[in-house]
All heavy atoms as TSV, in Angstrom:
chain	resi	resn	atom	element	x	y	z
A	1	MET	N	N	0.899	-1.195	-0.005
A	1	MET	CA	C	0.007	0.019	-0.096
A	1	MET	C	C	0.875	1.295	0.047
A	1	MET	O	O	1.783	1.409	0.807
A	1	MET	CB	C	-0.893	-0.044	1.198
A	1	MET	CG	C	-1.786	1.172	1.410
A	1	MET	SD	S	-2.819	0.967	2.817
A	1	MET	CE	C	-3.467	2.588	3.050
A	2	ASP	N	N	0.651	2.110	-0.965
A	2	ASP	CA	C	1.384	3.336	-0.984
A	2	ASP	C	C	1.034	4.412	0.223
A	2	ASP	O	O	-0.146	4.270	0.712
A	2	ASP	CB	C	1.118	4.117	-2.302
A	2	ASP	CG	C	1.746	3.452	-3.476
A	2	ASP	OD1	O	2.754	2.726	-3.243
A	2	ASP	OD2	O	1.110	3.560	-4.612
A	3	ASP	N	N	1.981	5.124	0.632
A	3	ASP	CA	C	1.622	6.032	1.663
A	3	ASP	C	C	1.132	7.377	1.070
A	3	ASP	O	O	1.938	8.175	0.538
A	3	ASP	CB	C	3.000	6.311	2.419
A	3	ASP	CG	C	2.714	7.264	3.547
A	3	ASP	OD1	O	1.596	7.804	3.879
A	3	ASP	OD2	O	3.769	7.638	4.276
A	4	LEU	N	N	-0.174	7.494	1.084
A	4	LEU	CA	C	-0.793	8.714	0.524
A	4	LEU	C	C	-0.456	9.952	1.279
A	4	LEU	O	O	-0.654	11.070	0.785
A	4	LEU	CB	C	-2.326	8.444	0.508
A	4	LEU	CG	C	-2.794	7.320	-0.374
A	4	LEU	CD1	C	-4.269	7.151	-0.289
A	4	LEU	CD2	C	-2.353	7.454	-1.767
A	5	ASN	N	N	0.004	9.853	2.492
A	5	ASN	CA	C	0.424	10.994	3.307
A	5	ASN	C	C	1.800	11.532	2.918
A	5	ASN	O	O	2.317	12.525	3.507
A	5	ASN	CB	C	0.312	10.755	4.822
A	5	ASN	CG	C	-1.123	10.525	5.237
A	5	ASN	OD1	O	-2.080	11.171	4.696
A	5	ASN	ND2	N	-1.349	9.652	6.106
A	6	ALA	N	N	2.587	10.767	2.126
A	6	ALA	CA	C	3.939	11.106	1.787
A	6	ALA	C	C	4.039	12.567	1.222
A	6	ALA	O	O	5.056	13.135	1.424
A	6	ALA	CB	C	4.590	10.108	0.900
A	7	ILE	N	N	3.002	12.996	0.562
A	7	ILE	CA	C	3.076	14.339	-0.021
A	7	ILE	C	C	2.878	15.485	1.030
A	7	ILE	O	O	3.106	16.638	0.734
A	7	ILE	CB	C	2.014	14.559	-1.171
A	7	ILE	CG1	C	0.639	14.454	-0.516
A	7	ILE	CG2	C	2.261	13.612	-2.250
A	7	ILE	CD1	C	-0.500	14.995	-1.355
A	8	LEU	N	N	2.519	15.195	2.220
A	8	LEU	CA	C	2.196	16.205	3.196
A	8	LEU	C	C	3.517	16.735	3.831
A	8	LEU	O	O	4.344	15.990	4.233
A	8	LEU	CB	C	1.349	15.590	4.324
A	8	LEU	CG	C	-0.117	15.052	3.925
A	8	LEU	CD1	C	-0.766	14.450	5.110
A	8	LEU	CD2	C	-0.888	16.040	3.324
A	9	THR	N	N	3.530	18.082	3.828
A	9	THR	CA	C	4.741	18.704	4.345
A	9	THR	C	C	4.332	19.672	5.504
A	9	THR	O	O	3.198	20.162	5.536
A	9	THR	CB	C	5.509	19.479	3.203
A	9	THR	OG1	O	4.584	20.404	2.628
A	9	THR	CG2	C	6.018	18.548	2.181
A	10	PRO	N	N	5.258	20.031	6.329
A	10	PRO	CA	C	4.895	21.009	7.348
A	10	PRO	C	C	4.291	22.273	6.877
A	10	PRO	O	O	4.730	22.813	5.816
A	10	PRO	CB	C	6.253	21.212	8.143
A	10	PRO	CG	C	6.980	19.947	7.914
A	10	PRO	CD	C	6.606	19.527	6.473
A	11	GLY	N	N	3.320	22.714	7.520
A	11	GLY	CA	C	2.556	23.961	7.096
A	11	GLY	C	C	1.263	23.630	6.273
A	11	GLY	O	O	0.433	24.486	6.253
A	12	MET	N	N	1.158	22.412	5.743
A	12	MET	CA	C	-0.089	22.114	4.956
A	12	MET	C	C	-1.278	21.925	5.934
A	12	MET	O	O	-1.000	21.457	7.095
A	12	MET	CB	C	0.112	20.851	4.127
A	12	MET	CG	C	1.100	21.058	2.969
A	12	MET	SD	S	1.184	19.491	2.046
A	12	MET	CE	C	-0.336	19.453	1.138
A	13	PHE	N	N	-2.434	22.164	5.501
A	13	PHE	CA	C	-3.635	21.934	6.248
A	13	PHE	C	C	-4.350	20.672	5.775
A	13	PHE	O	O	-4.308	20.351	4.626
A	13	PHE	CB	C	-4.583	23.205	6.148
A	13	PHE	CG	C	-4.063	24.395	6.715
A	13	PHE	CD1	C	-3.438	25.309	6.029
A	13	PHE	CD2	C	-4.193	24.652	8.164
A	13	PHE	CE1	C	-2.956	26.485	6.661
A	13	PHE	CE2	C	-3.758	25.781	8.716
A	13	PHE	CZ	C	-3.009	26.665	7.993
A	14	VAL	N	N	-4.830	19.939	6.833
A	14	VAL	CA	C	-5.449	18.712	6.520
A	14	VAL	C	C	-6.697	18.432	7.374
A	14	VAL	O	O	-6.953	19.149	8.378
A	14	VAL	CB	C	-4.488	17.467	6.806
A	14	VAL	CG1	C	-3.344	17.529	5.872
A	14	VAL	CG2	C	-3.995	17.512	8.170
A	15	ARG	N	N	-7.497	17.451	6.982
A	15	ARG	CA	C	-8.659	16.963	7.693
A	15	ARG	C	C	-8.522	15.422	7.923
A	15	ARG	O	O	-7.908	14.798	7.021
A	15	ARG	CB	C	-9.994	17.210	7.016
A	15	ARG	CG	C	-10.418	18.606	7.049
A	15	ARG	CD	C	-11.832	18.790	6.495
A	15	ARG	NE	N	-12.264	20.167	6.433
A	15	ARG	CZ	C	-12.747	20.821	7.347
A	15	ARG	NH1	N	-13.003	20.338	8.537
A	15	ARG	NH2	N	-13.101	22.155	7.213
A	16	HIS	N	N	-8.973	14.923	9.025
A	16	HIS	CA	C	-8.970	13.564	9.293
A	16	HIS	C	C	-10.300	12.969	8.774
A	16	HIS	O	O	-11.346	13.358	9.274
A	16	HIS	CB	C	-8.824	13.251	10.788
A	16	HIS	CG	C	-8.630	11.822	11.200
A	16	HIS	ND1	N	-9.491	10.838	10.842
A	16	HIS	CD2	C	-7.649	11.242	11.864
A	16	HIS	CE1	C	-9.045	9.705	11.291
A	16	HIS	NE2	N	-7.957	9.895	12.005
A	17	PRO	N	N	-10.253	12.095	7.700
A	17	PRO	CA	C	-11.519	11.658	7.112
A	17	PRO	C	C	-12.402	10.827	8.069
A	17	PRO	O	O	-13.638	10.858	7.894
A	17	PRO	CB	C	-11.026	10.678	5.998
A	17	PRO	CG	C	-9.643	10.261	6.392
A	17	PRO	CD	C	-9.091	11.435	7.146
A	18	GLY	N	N	-11.871	10.234	9.105
A	18	GLY	CA	C	-12.686	9.444	9.984
A	18	GLY	C	C	-13.092	10.116	11.251
A	18	GLY	O	O	-13.808	9.678	12.053
A	19	ALA	N	N	-12.661	11.441	11.325
A	19	ALA	CA	C	-12.976	12.200	12.570
A	19	ALA	C	C	-13.172	13.707	12.281
A	19	ALA	O	O	-12.341	14.542	12.611
A	19	ALA	CB	C	-11.769	12.048	13.617
A	20	PRO	N	N	-14.208	14.016	11.610
A	20	PRO	CA	C	-14.495	15.362	11.117
A	20	PRO	C	C	-14.655	16.306	12.308
A	20	PRO	O	O	-14.437	17.513	12.116
A	20	PRO	CB	C	-15.828	15.228	10.364
A	20	PRO	CG	C	-16.473	13.968	10.792
A	20	PRO	CD	C	-15.362	13.074	11.178
A	21	GLU	N	N	-15.000	15.787	13.496
A	21	GLU	CA	C	-15.015	16.692	14.736
A	21	GLU	C	C	-13.731	17.316	15.069
A	21	GLU	O	O	-13.713	18.317	15.774
A	21	GLU	CB	C	-15.646	15.920	15.787
A	21	GLU	CG	C	-14.746	14.802	16.441
A	21	GLU	CD	C	-14.838	13.462	15.696
A	21	GLU	OE1	O	-15.555	13.339	14.654
A	21	GLU	OE2	O	-14.251	12.468	16.196
A	22	LEU	N	N	-12.582	16.749	14.558
A	22	LEU	CA	C	-11.325	17.324	14.845
A	22	LEU	C	C	-11.099	18.738	14.175
A	22	LEU	O	O	-10.331	19.582	14.610
A	22	LEU	CB	C	-10.216	16.423	14.446
A	22	LEU	CG	C	-10.083	15.113	15.147
A	22	LEU	CD1	C	-9.008	14.268	14.611
A	22	LEU	CD2	C	-9.803	15.335	16.641
A	23	GLY	N	N	-11.867	18.934	13.016
A	23	GLY	CA	C	-11.729	20.171	12.247
A	23	GLY	C	C	-10.474	20.133	11.423
A	23	GLY	O	O	-9.913	19.124	11.114
A	24	VAL	N	N	-10.014	21.324	11.078
A	24	VAL	CA	C	-8.829	21.439	10.288
A	24	VAL	C	C	-7.554	21.432	11.127
A	24	VAL	O	O	-7.544	22.083	12.102
A	24	VAL	CB	C	-8.867	22.735	9.416
A	24	VAL	CG1	C	-7.588	23.006	8.646
A	24	VAL	CG2	C	-10.073	22.611	8.404
A	25	GLY	N	N	-6.527	20.752	10.675
A	25	GLY	CA	C	-5.278	20.739	11.387
A	25	GLY	C	C	-4.129	21.128	10.490
A	25	GLY	O	O	-4.197	21.046	9.284
A	26	GLN	N	N	-3.048	21.533	11.058
A	26	GLN	CA	C	-1.769	21.963	10.336
A	26	GLN	C	C	-0.706	20.935	10.585
A	26	GLN	O	O	-0.358	20.576	11.781
A	26	GLN	CB	C	-1.358	23.309	10.713
A	26	GLN	CG	C	-0.197	23.839	9.795
A	26	GLN	CD	C	0.111	25.271	10.092
A	26	GLN	OE1	O	0.057	25.772	11.239
A	26	GLN	NE2	N	0.559	25.974	9.109
A	27	VAL	N	N	-0.129	20.434	9.515
A	27	VAL	CA	C	0.985	19.385	9.620
A	27	VAL	C	C	2.168	20.068	10.287
A	27	VAL	O	O	2.614	21.146	9.863
A	27	VAL	CB	C	1.315	18.883	8.221
A	27	VAL	CG1	C	2.533	17.964	8.282
A	27	VAL	CG2	C	0.118	18.139	7.630
A	28	GLN	N	N	2.675	19.411	11.322
A	28	GLN	CA	C	3.909	19.918	12.034
A	28	GLN	C	C	5.107	19.121	11.497
A	28	GLN	O	O	6.184	19.794	11.339
A	28	GLN	CB	C	3.797	19.701	13.552
A	28	GLN	CG	C	2.492	20.363	14.099
A	28	GLN	CD	C	2.508	21.807	14.028
A	28	GLN	OE1	O	3.527	22.541	14.530
A	28	GLN	NE2	N	1.606	22.450	13.299
A	29	SER	N	N	4.969	17.888	11.298
A	29	SER	CA	C	6.124	16.956	10.707
A	29	SER	C	C	5.518	15.736	10.093
A	29	SER	O	O	4.376	15.360	10.282
A	29	SER	CB	C	7.042	16.674	11.953
A	29	SER	OG	O	6.435	15.808	12.831
A	30	ASN	N	N	6.361	15.146	9.239
A	30	ASN	CA	C	5.998	13.904	8.538
A	30	ASN	C	C	7.248	13.063	8.444
A	30	ASN	O	O	8.011	13.249	7.565
A	30	ASN	CB	C	5.475	14.274	7.207
A	30	ASN	CG	C	4.896	13.017	6.395
A	30	ASN	OD1	O	5.028	11.939	6.870
A	30	ASN	ND2	N	4.272	13.315	5.283
A	31	ILE	N	N	7.490	12.228	9.462
A	31	ILE	CA	C	8.717	11.450	9.559
A	31	ILE	C	C	8.327	10.000	9.794
A	31	ILE	O	O	7.718	9.604	10.699
A	31	ILE	CB	C	9.576	11.973	10.765
A	31	ILE	CG1	C	9.819	13.439	10.527
A	31	ILE	CG2	C	10.838	11.177	10.822
A	31	ILE	CD1	C	10.429	14.194	11.752
A	32	GLY	N	N	8.935	9.128	8.893
A	32	GLY	CA	C	8.809	7.710	9.037
A	32	GLY	C	C	7.375	7.199	9.157
A	32	GLY	O	O	7.191	6.189	9.922
A	33	GLY	N	N	6.439	7.750	8.345
A	33	GLY	CA	C	5.148	7.262	8.405
A	33	GLY	C	C	4.294	7.751	9.512
A	33	GLY	O	O	3.148	7.361	9.740
A	34	LYS	N	N	4.876	8.691	10.365
A	34	LYS	CA	C	4.050	9.373	11.432
A	34	LYS	C	C	3.911	10.795	11.141
A	34	LYS	O	O	4.858	11.412	10.955
A	34	LYS	CB	C	4.818	9.120	12.692
A	34	LYS	CG	C	5.116	7.721	13.123
A	34	LYS	CD	C	3.912	6.982	13.516
A	34	LYS	CE	C	4.258	5.647	14.006
A	34	LYS	NZ	N	3.270	4.609	13.846
A	35	VAL	N	N	2.674	11.221	11.010
A	35	VAL	CA	C	2.420	12.642	10.680
A	35	VAL	C	C	1.839	13.298	11.885
A	35	VAL	O	O	0.817	12.922	12.560
A	35	VAL	CB	C	1.384	12.769	9.601
A	35	VAL	CG1	C	1.179	14.235	9.144
A	35	VAL	CG2	C	1.833	12.000	8.364
A	36	THR	N	N	2.578	14.356	12.447
A	36	THR	CA	C	2.113	15.128	13.590
A	36	THR	C	C	1.298	16.282	13.038
A	36	THR	O	O	1.747	17.077	12.203
A	36	THR	CB	C	3.248	15.626	14.412
A	36	THR	OG1	O	4.066	14.457	14.840
A	36	THR	CG2	C	2.783	16.373	15.618
A	37	VAL	N	N	0.112	16.352	13.557
A	37	VAL	CA	C	-0.929	17.427	13.110
A	37	VAL	C	C	-1.386	18.161	14.333
A	37	VAL	O	O	-1.800	17.530	15.357
A	37	VAL	CB	C	-2.070	16.772	12.327
A	37	VAL	CG1	C	-2.955	17.920	11.868
A	37	VAL	CG2	C	-1.583	15.951	11.222
A	38	ASN	N	N	-1.358	19.457	14.225
A	38	ASN	CA	C	-1.856	20.301	15.280
A	38	ASN	C	C	-3.283	20.752	14.880
A	38	ASN	O	O	-3.402	21.581	13.986
A	38	ASN	CB	C	-0.929	21.548	15.533
A	38	ASN	CG	C	-1.371	22.348	16.832
A	38	ASN	OD1	O	-2.120	21.872	17.636
A	38	ASN	ND2	N	-0.953	23.584	16.801
A	39	PHE	N	N	-4.362	20.130	15.499
A	39	PHE	CA	C	-5.640	20.529	15.241
A	39	PHE	C	C	-6.090	21.645	16.001
A	39	PHE	O	O	-5.905	21.786	17.220
A	39	PHE	CB	C	-6.673	19.302	15.501
A	39	PHE	CG	C	-6.437	18.233	14.472
A	39	PHE	CD1	C	-5.647	17.210	14.693
A	39	PHE	CD2	C	-7.085	18.246	13.199
A	39	PHE	CE1	C	-5.470	16.164	13.732
A	39	PHE	CE2	C	-7.002	17.278	12.265
A	39	PHE	CZ	C	-6.142	16.230	12.541
A	40	ARG	N	N	-6.744	22.674	15.325
A	40	ARG	CA	C	-7.150	23.978	15.998
A	40	ARG	C	C	-8.028	23.680	17.167
A	40	ARG	O	O	-7.913	24.355	18.221
A	40	ARG	CB	C	-7.938	24.778	15.009
A	40	ARG	CG	C	-7.166	25.310	13.901
A	40	ARG	CD	C	-8.064	26.006	12.853
A	40	ARG	NE	N	-7.247	26.379	11.676
A	40	ARG	CZ	C	-7.710	26.724	10.609
A	40	ARG	NH1	N	-9.116	26.682	10.402
A	40	ARG	NH2	N	-7.050	27.067	9.523
A	41	ASP	N	N	-8.902	22.712	17.120
A	41	ASP	CA	C	-9.930	22.494	18.136
A	41	ASP	C	C	-9.544	21.478	19.237
A	41	ASP	O	O	-10.065	21.348	20.231
A	41	ASP	CB	C	-11.262	22.022	17.508
A	41	ASP	CG	C	-11.786	23.030	16.563
A	41	ASP	OD1	O	-11.486	24.216	16.750
A	41	ASP	OD2	O	-12.523	22.716	15.692
A	42	CYS	N	N	-8.449	20.692	18.949
A	42	CYS	CA	C	-8.102	19.611	20.008
A	42	CYS	C	C	-6.664	19.393	20.205
A	42	CYS	O	O	-6.275	18.417	20.871
A	42	CYS	CB	C	-8.778	18.260	19.724
A	42	CYS	SG	S	-9.441	17.996	18.177
A	43	GLY	N	N	-5.772	20.152	19.638
A	43	GLY	CA	C	-4.309	20.031	19.892
A	43	GLY	C	C	-3.679	19.074	18.970
A	43	GLY	O	O	-4.155	18.675	17.911
A	44	LYS	N	N	-2.494	18.668	19.375
A	44	LYS	CA	C	-1.586	17.809	18.573
A	44	LYS	C	C	-1.974	16.332	18.587
A	44	LYS	O	O	-2.157	15.767	19.685
A	44	LYS	CB	C	-0.149	17.902	18.994
A	44	LYS	CG	C	0.552	19.153	18.397
A	44	LYS	CD	C	2.055	19.162	18.611
A	44	LYS	CE	C	2.555	20.523	18.141
A	44	LYS	NZ	N	3.853	20.719	18.659
A	45	LEU	N	N	-1.862	15.616	17.403
A	45	LEU	CA	C	-2.119	14.249	17.307
A	45	LEU	C	C	-1.047	13.701	16.442
A	45	LEU	O	O	-0.714	14.376	15.415
A	45	LEU	CB	C	-3.548	13.903	16.704
A	45	LEU	CG	C	-4.705	14.228	17.620
A	45	LEU	CD1	C	-5.980	13.905	16.901
A	45	LEU	CD2	C	-4.707	13.448	18.970
A	46	VAL	N	N	-0.576	12.509	16.655
A	46	VAL	CA	C	0.307	11.796	15.785
A	46	VAL	C	C	-0.462	10.742	15.053
A	46	VAL	O	O	-1.174	9.910	15.635
A	46	VAL	CB	C	1.487	11.183	16.462
A	46	VAL	CG1	C	2.396	10.390	15.526
A	46	VAL	CG2	C	2.257	12.241	17.249
A	47	ILE	N	N	-0.432	10.867	13.751
A	47	ILE	CA	C	-1.329	9.954	12.854
A	47	ILE	C	C	-0.332	8.898	12.240
A	47	ILE	O	O	0.599	9.300	11.649
A	47	ILE	CB	C	-2.077	10.797	11.739
A	47	ILE	CG1	C	-2.751	11.987	12.352
A	47	ILE	CG2	C	-3.011	9.925	10.908
A	47	ILE	CD1	C	-3.955	11.758	13.165
A	48	ASP	N	N	-0.810	7.704	12.229
A	48	ASP	CA	C	-0.085	6.648	11.606
A	48	ASP	C	C	-0.513	6.612	10.032
A	48	ASP	O	O	-1.682	6.258	9.778
A	48	ASP	CB	C	-0.351	5.253	12.333
A	48	ASP	CG	C	0.298	4.131	11.696
A	48	ASP	OD1	O	0.939	4.238	10.621
A	48	ASP	OD2	O	0.257	3.000	12.317
A	49	SER	N	N	0.436	6.905	9.249
A	49	SER	CA	C	0.144	6.973	7.808
A	49	SER	C	C	-0.334	5.630	7.163
A	49	SER	O	O	-1.040	5.662	6.163
A	49	SER	CB	C	1.420	7.401	7.031
A	49	SER	OG	O	1.669	8.708	7.257
A	50	SER	N	N	0.001	4.552	7.823
A	50	SER	CA	C	-0.349	3.270	7.272
A	50	SER	C	C	-1.865	2.986	7.510
A	50	SER	O	O	-2.462	2.136	6.916
A	50	SER	CB	C	0.494	2.063	7.868
A	50	SER	OG	O	0.250	1.895	9.221
A	51	ARG	N	N	-2.410	3.741	8.443
A	51	ARG	CA	C	-3.920	3.459	8.825
A	51	ARG	C	C	-4.866	4.611	8.374
A	51	ARG	O	O	-6.078	4.337	8.133
A	51	ARG	CB	C	-4.002	3.394	10.314
A	51	ARG	CG	C	-3.205	2.197	10.913
A	51	ARG	CD	C	-3.362	2.158	12.380
A	51	ARG	NE	N	-3.093	0.856	12.887
A	51	ARG	CZ	C	-3.810	-0.076	13.166
A	51	ARG	NH1	N	-5.139	0.096	12.931
A	51	ARG	NH2	N	-3.506	-1.205	13.549
A	52	VAL	N	N	-4.335	5.837	8.155
A	52	VAL	CA	C	-5.228	6.930	7.880
A	52	VAL	C	C	-4.666	7.790	6.773
A	52	VAL	O	O	-3.425	8.201	6.827
A	52	VAL	CB	C	-5.473	7.910	9.139
A	52	VAL	CG1	C	-6.305	9.099	8.743
A	52	VAL	CG2	C	-6.039	7.090	10.232
A	53	ALA	N	N	-5.423	8.073	5.684
A	53	ALA	CA	C	-5.015	8.864	4.628
A	53	ALA	C	C	-5.656	10.269	4.945
A	53	ALA	O	O	-6.807	10.446	4.728
A	53	ALA	CB	C	-5.364	8.413	3.245
A	54	LEU	N	N	-4.803	11.221	5.380
A	54	LEU	CA	C	-5.300	12.544	5.693
A	54	LEU	C	C	-5.737	13.271	4.408
A	54	LEU	O	O	-5.118	13.040	3.375
A	54	LEU	CB	C	-4.296	13.365	6.431
A	54	LEU	CG	C	-3.993	12.793	7.827
A	54	LEU	CD1	C	-2.703	13.452	8.352
A	54	LEU	CD2	C	-5.079	12.925	8.788
A	55	LEU	N	N	-6.747	14.121	4.493
A	55	LEU	CA	C	-7.200	14.888	3.289
A	55	LEU	C	C	-6.695	16.329	3.376
A	55	LEU	O	O	-6.948	17.015	4.228
A	55	LEU	CB	C	-8.757	14.907	3.380
A	55	LEU	CG	C	-9.425	13.589	3.442
A	55	LEU	CD1	C	-10.911	13.783	3.651
A	55	LEU	CD2	C	-9.140	12.749	2.222
A	56	PRO	N	N	-5.860	16.644	2.250
A	56	PRO	CA	C	-5.394	18.048	2.224
A	56	PRO	C	C	-6.519	19.050	2.092
A	56	PRO	O	O	-7.541	18.750	1.462
A	56	PRO	CB	C	-4.530	18.065	0.907
A	56	PRO	CG	C	-4.242	16.673	0.638
A	56	PRO	CD	C	-5.410	15.911	1.181
A	57	VAL	N	N	-6.288	20.225	2.732
A	57	VAL	CA	C	-7.291	21.205	2.719
A	57	VAL	C	C	-6.598	22.492	2.163
A	57	VAL	O	O	-5.537	22.886	2.572
A	57	VAL	CB	C	-7.856	21.576	4.137
A	57	VAL	CG1	C	-8.754	22.799	4.170
A	57	VAL	CG2	C	-8.573	20.440	4.734
A	58	PHE	N	N	-7.257	23.074	1.157
A	58	PHE	CA	C	-6.740	24.298	0.505
A	58	PHE	C	C	-7.664	25.475	0.889
A	58	PHE	O	O	-8.678	25.607	0.364
A	58	PHE	CB	C	-6.579	24.066	-1.057
A	58	PHE	CG	C	-5.749	22.891	-1.402
A	58	PHE	CD1	C	-6.291	21.669	-1.672
A	58	PHE	CD2	C	-4.389	23.000	-1.315
A	58	PHE	CE1	C	-5.450	20.639	-1.958
A	58	PHE	CE2	C	-3.548	22.011	-1.605
A	58	PHE	CZ	C	-4.136	20.755	-1.897
A	59	GLU	N	N	-7.123	26.232	1.817
A	59	GLU	CA	C	-7.951	27.377	2.294
A	59	GLU	C	C	-7.569	28.653	1.589
A	59	GLU	O	O	-6.368	28.893	1.357
A	59	GLU	CB	C	-7.797	27.626	3.812
A	59	GLU	CG	C	-8.272	26.370	4.615
A	59	GLU	CD	C	-8.130	26.642	6.127
A	59	GLU	OE1	O	-7.263	27.403	6.552
A	59	GLU	OE2	O	-8.963	25.920	6.862
A	60	GLY	N	N	-8.553	29.480	1.284
A	60	GLY	CA	C	-8.360	30.710	0.503
A	60	GLY	C	C	-7.877	31.913	1.279
A	60	GLY	O	O	-7.928	32.144	2.319
């Protein structure tokens, strides 16, 4: 399975497809299949890339 989160870089905004209540988060780091995201509404979470494909958000 390809790592769909490999394109995510620090500063990008994302949503968690399985947890919309988290809102929009900003990628802090993406190292070794672990993506650290700071969600505005609930703080930092470390996401396992092999389990969750985060959705990029392009805000205007």
